[in-house]
N, C-alpha and C positions, 0 to 999 in steps of 0.2 A: 505493500499499499502504501502510495505515494508522500512527502510532507503535507501539511495542510496549506502551506505558500501555492505548491502547485495546482491544489485539486480547486482554490479559490480562484487564480486566475484563470484556471479553464484552457483548452488547446489555445484557441486562439494569441492570447496571449504569453501562454508560456512557450510558443511558438515561435515567438517574435524573433528575427535573427539578428536583431541591432540590439545595443545595451539602451539604448535611449526608450523603444517599445517596452523591453521590461521593466525600466526603470518607470514607466508611466503607470503599468497595469499594478506595480506595488503601490506607486502614491494613489490610484484610485481605491484599493482598496483599504487604505489607511481614511482616508478621506471619508470612506462610503461607511466606515466604521467596522468594517469586518476584519481585518486586523487591526489589536488592540495594544494601544500606548505598553510600551515595556515588554511586549512579546516577542520571544526569540524567535528568531528568523536562521534558515539553514546556512551552513558554512557555504564560503563560495563554493569550494571544492565540490560538498554533497548536491549542491543547487547546479551545478555544472554539470555532474554528473545524472543527475534525474533528468534535467531538461536536453542532453545531449548535444550541450551548447559549449564552447571553450570556457577555460576559466579565466582568461581574459574578457569575455564580453558579460560574465558574471559582475566581477571586479568592476569594472567601467559601470555598469548598472548601479551596484552598492556605491561608488564613489557620485555619482548623480544624487543619489537620493540622500549621501552625507551632507555633501555639499549644501544643497536643499534643506536640510534639518529634519527630513524625514525618519533618517537611521541612525542610530549610533552605537561606534565600535570602540570597544573596550577589550585590550588584549586579555585576553584570559576569560571575558565574557560573552565574546560573539555578536554579532550584530544584532541590534534590538531594535523593535518600531518607535521610531519618537514623533514629537511634533514640533514644527517651527518654532521658535521663540518670538520670531517678529516674521509679520510677512508684508508684502507690498500694501500701502494705502487702500484702502476699497475707493470705490470709485465714487459711491454714495456718500452724500453729507451724513447720512445717519451711522452711529457710533459702532452699532450692534450689526450681527449678523442677521439675516432671514434664514431661514430654515425651512427649505423645499423637502426635506426628506419622510416628515411626518403628514400625513394627511389625515387629522382629526383636527373636531372643532373646539373652541371653549365649550365650557357647559352651557347646557342651554336653558332659557328662563324657565325657572321655576324648579333649578334644583334644590337653591337653597332652603326653599318652602318645604319642598319635598324632604328634604334633609331632617328639618325640623320638628316635622310630622311623623318622620320614623323614629324619633326618640321614645315615645312611650310604646309602639310594637317591639323596640331592641331592650327595653325596659323587663317588658312581660316575659323575655327569655332568660334571665336572669337564674331562673333557679334551675334550668337546665347545664348540661355541663359547656355548651357553645359550640360543639362540635356535631356535625352533620354531613356524612360523606355524599349524601343523593342532595342533600339542599332544605332549605325548608320547604316542609310539604304545600304551603300556604302558595309558596312563589311558585312551584312545579305544580301545584295546579292552576295557576295564572297565568304560566308559559302555555300548558296544555290547552289553555280556553282560547288561546291567541290563537295558533294551530286549529284547534276546531273553527274559529270565527274566518280563517281562511281557507276552510273548506277541507281539512285535514284531520281525522278522528284520532285524537290524543286522547290520552290516560297520563294523571300524573306519573304513575310509576314507570312512565316512557323517556321520563325525563329525570337529567342530574344537570345540577348547578354548577357552574364552574368558574373560575375566576377570570373569567376572557374566554373569548373563542379558541385562541392559540392553547389557552391552556386545555382548553375541550379536545385541541387536535393531539396535544401532547398525549392526554390520558388514551385517547384513540390508538395512537401509534404504540404505545407502553402496552395495549391490549393485544394487537392485530399485528404489528410489524414484526419480522424477524427478519436478521441482517443477509442482503443477499437478494432478496425478492423483489420483482418488479414492481413499479408503482408508475401510474401515468398522472402527468400535470399538464395543464395548459401553458403554453408558449405566446406570450407574456404571462406571468402569475404573479402570486405575492409573494415580495423575496423569503419571508420568516416561512413560509409551508414550504417553500424549499430545501429551506437548512434545518427545518425539523426533520423531513423526510431525510435527507443524508447522513443526519445524526444517527437515525434508526436504523441507518446501512443499506437503504434501499437501492436500488436501480432505475435509474427515472427515464422512461421515455416521455417524449412530448407531443404534443398536439398543437397546431395552429390556433391562435383567435385575435382578431383585428377587431376595430371600432363595428364593422359590419357583422360580426359575427364568427360563429364556427365552421371550419368545414367539417360538417357533416358527417360525408364519404369520410374521411382520413381517422376523423375519432371511431367511427364504426369499427373502420379494417384495422386501427392500430388496437382497440380493444379485443376482435377476436382474433388478430396475429400474434401480439405479444402475450395475451392472455395477464395482466397485471393480475395482483392480487387485490389491490384498492386504486382508486382513480381519485384524486382532490380535483374539485371543480367549485367556480365560482360562478354561478350559472344568472344570478340577479346581478346588474351593475357591476359586473366585471370589474375586478381590480387587477390593471388599471386601464384597460380599454373604454370600460363605461358600456359594455354591449349584455344583452340579454338573451337567453337563449329561447328562442320560439316553443311556446307551450305546446304545438302541434308537434315537435321533435321530442318532446320529453319523456312521451311514452315510449317512444322508439329506443331513446338511448336507454332508458332503465330496460327496458326487455334486452337490449344486446349486451349492456353491463352482466347482467343475470345469464344471460347464454354463456358468457366469456366467463363466470365465476368470480366476478370482479366485485368488490363492495365499493359503492360509492360513497363518498366524502364530501358531502356538499355544505360550503361556506355561503352563511344566508347572511354575513355580516352587514354587506354591503343592502338588503332587500328593501329596507324601508327608508331608502335614502332615493324618492321619487322626487324629481325637479317638474317635469311635465310631459313622461312617459306616460300616451293615452291609456295604454291596458296594463294591467298586473297580471301576468299570468300566475297559474294556480303552482304550490311550492312541488318541489321534485317526489316531495315524499308524499304527494298526493297520487302519485304513479306508482308506487312500489316500496319493497323494501331498501331504504337509504340510512344512512347515516346524517343527521343534520348539524351543524355549529350556527349559534344564534348567540346574540351579543348587545345589549345594553350600551356598551361606550361608542358607538359611532351614534347613535341615534342622541343618547345625551350627552355623556362626555366620555373623552379617553381615559380619565383619572377613575370611571366608576367600572371597576374589575368586576364586573359582571357577565356571565354569558353560560350558555347553556349546550348538553347534547339531546339530541332528540334520537333514541334506538329502538328497535325491539325490548322487551324485557329480559330475553335470554340474552342479550350484550349488554345492556344496563347490568345485568347481575355480574359479570364478568368485568367490566371495568369497575365496579365498585370492587371487586375482589383485590384488583391491581392497586386501587387510589392510594392507600394507606401507606406504598413504598414512594408515594409524590409527596401528597400532602394530606393533610387531615380534614379537609372544607374549607367552603368559601366562606369569608368574613361576615357573619351575620348582620353587620349595621350595614354595609351593602347589599346584603338582600332586601331590608328592611326600606331601604330607600328606592329599591327596584321595585318594591310593592304598590309603592306609593307613587312611581312614576306610571306605572302601568295602568293609573286608575283615569288617565288621561291619554290616551297613544294618539290621537288623532292631532292633540294640540302640538305633542313632540312633532310629529311628523310637519305639519303646516312650521314650526319654527324652523326647523332644520331644511326643509323647504327653500324657504326663503333666504336663508343663509348660502346654501350652494348655489344659488341661484345668485347670488352677489359675486360669491367669488368665482363663479363662469365667466359673469359679464367682466370682472376684473382681469382677467387671464384674456379674455377675447380683445379687449379694450388694449391691453400691453402688447400684444403681437401686433399692433399698429405701428410698432417701433421696431421689428423685425422684419426680416424680409418675409415674401410671402408663403410662411411654412402653412402646413394642413393642421386646421384645428376640426376635428371630427363633429359630429353633434353628438351632445353630452346629456341626454334626456332625464341625467342621477350619477350617484356614486360620486366618488371620494376626490377625480381629479380627471383630466384631460391627457390623452395618450396622444402626444404632437409627434408629427411626422415633420422632421428635419430635411427630409429630401437629398440630405446625403450623408454620408457615415463619419457623422464627427459626435455624436453621444457623449462619449468618455472625453475629447479633447474639451467639448464647451464643458463638460462639467469640471473640469479641472481650472477651467479659464475664469468658469464662476466664481472658484474657490477664493480668487483674487481679488473678486470685486465682493468680497462679503456674503456672497449665495451659495449654501448647500444644496446641493441637489442631485439626485443620484443620477448615474449615466443610465441607458437603454439597457445594456447588460444584465444589468444588478436583477432585472425582473423576467431573468432569463437562465434556464438549468443547464445553456452549453454555451455560454459566453457570447452570444449574438444580439442582433436588433440595434446596433449600433446607429439606426435612424432614427430612430425614436427617444422620446424625451417625455417623462411624466411631471405634470405639474399641478397641485393640488386644488381644489377650489373651496378647500375647508377654512382658510384663513381668512380673516378679516381683509375686507378691499382694498385699504389703504396700505395693510402689509405686503400682500399678493403686488397690488401696482408697485409698490417699490421694488420688489423682487424681481417684477418684470422688467423694471430700468435696468437693474445690475445683470439680467440676463441679455440685455439688450448691448450693454458695453461688453460683457464678455463674447459675444458673439462677433463684436467688431473689431476685438483684440484678436479672434483665433482667424479671421479672414483679411485684417490689414496686416498684421504683422505675422501671423502663421506661426507661432514659438513651438505648436506641437503637431502642425500637420503631418510632417513627415514621420514622425513616431506613430501617430492613429493609424496611419495606411497601414502598419504593418499589423495591426488590432482587428482591423475589419473582416467579417465576417458576413455581410450581406449584401 
């Protein structure tokens, strides 16, 4: 098994024939947070051997990174990840960074009041231990009722309350995943889902998604030929493309997965984030036995770490048997607050729709400062998936950092290092913050195309 650095670089970056390309690949991983400050990197000799490159190339790459402040090299302690102590002044007059890496909103109106109303409910629980593996029975019933409202018969014993959707996914993987098995993911998809699958030792196969939707034939063929033991899908306001899987094809997909012996894990964290989509398709669970992940974090506040798993009773029992090895239940206070928020889901949806519409408008307006990039129709979700029309996403991300803008490059949403033509821009931030970030992005674009400091290196990273 190769080093973590080479796994993160992916084949396109790892195979870069020049030091500049390798250095920029490592720098992108540092800025993206996938390499941690202080983390030890392979020695020059070991990395050269692993990549099949000359030691001189690796040494030159490390020299570049050290000169820029992205690694520190101490005799006897090896090469470790670092961050520059000082960078070029940002182009904006603002002194703080704009962070486009996180697609999450501030708290929804009413969260403070819901928290206050939740306190008596919490006080009523003080006589118990405070631990509950499946979650508070009242909240499980309320989540089940929400599924019934959406047309899916569900009982409380088919629900597990979790500390967010990703925690739920971790519980599912701890129960079902075995190292070396095949798992299917969309490309692009939510980066942390890719990370979780790889951490569980899964071998990934991909199926393409664009703002226009899924390639249904490719998806079906991949399921039937690769026969993955599970598939992770985001069918509603897909992250990051914003696409929605057509209701007319959902029944066929569930049937194909069943024929392939594949367990569908459906992430519905974005399902309530509608701005102006005319129709709301039935949940995937309405068409067969799938595992569904849900969350209150996107529609209420990212800091409210409450989610859920909807699954068969048999699988719920299996997950609950595994859960004590990971945690002992979700915090009661957050569950009590979520109960209060469930009292008026339509109000949450209206507030979120208005916020997302304003964010979408801010991105569209900001694109007027950039060349004619392609912004797809975005009827809901967390972000817009911009087509840059040339493979410069990593280079643009690196240039944006020099303007005080943190934005992940397209390959971060890929399982194989592709998608250099694309960039995800969140629509979840306050409009004025988004406008500031778009101005910084425009400055980075000008730097990239006028001075071209990274273009030669980026060509070696391009795989689309």
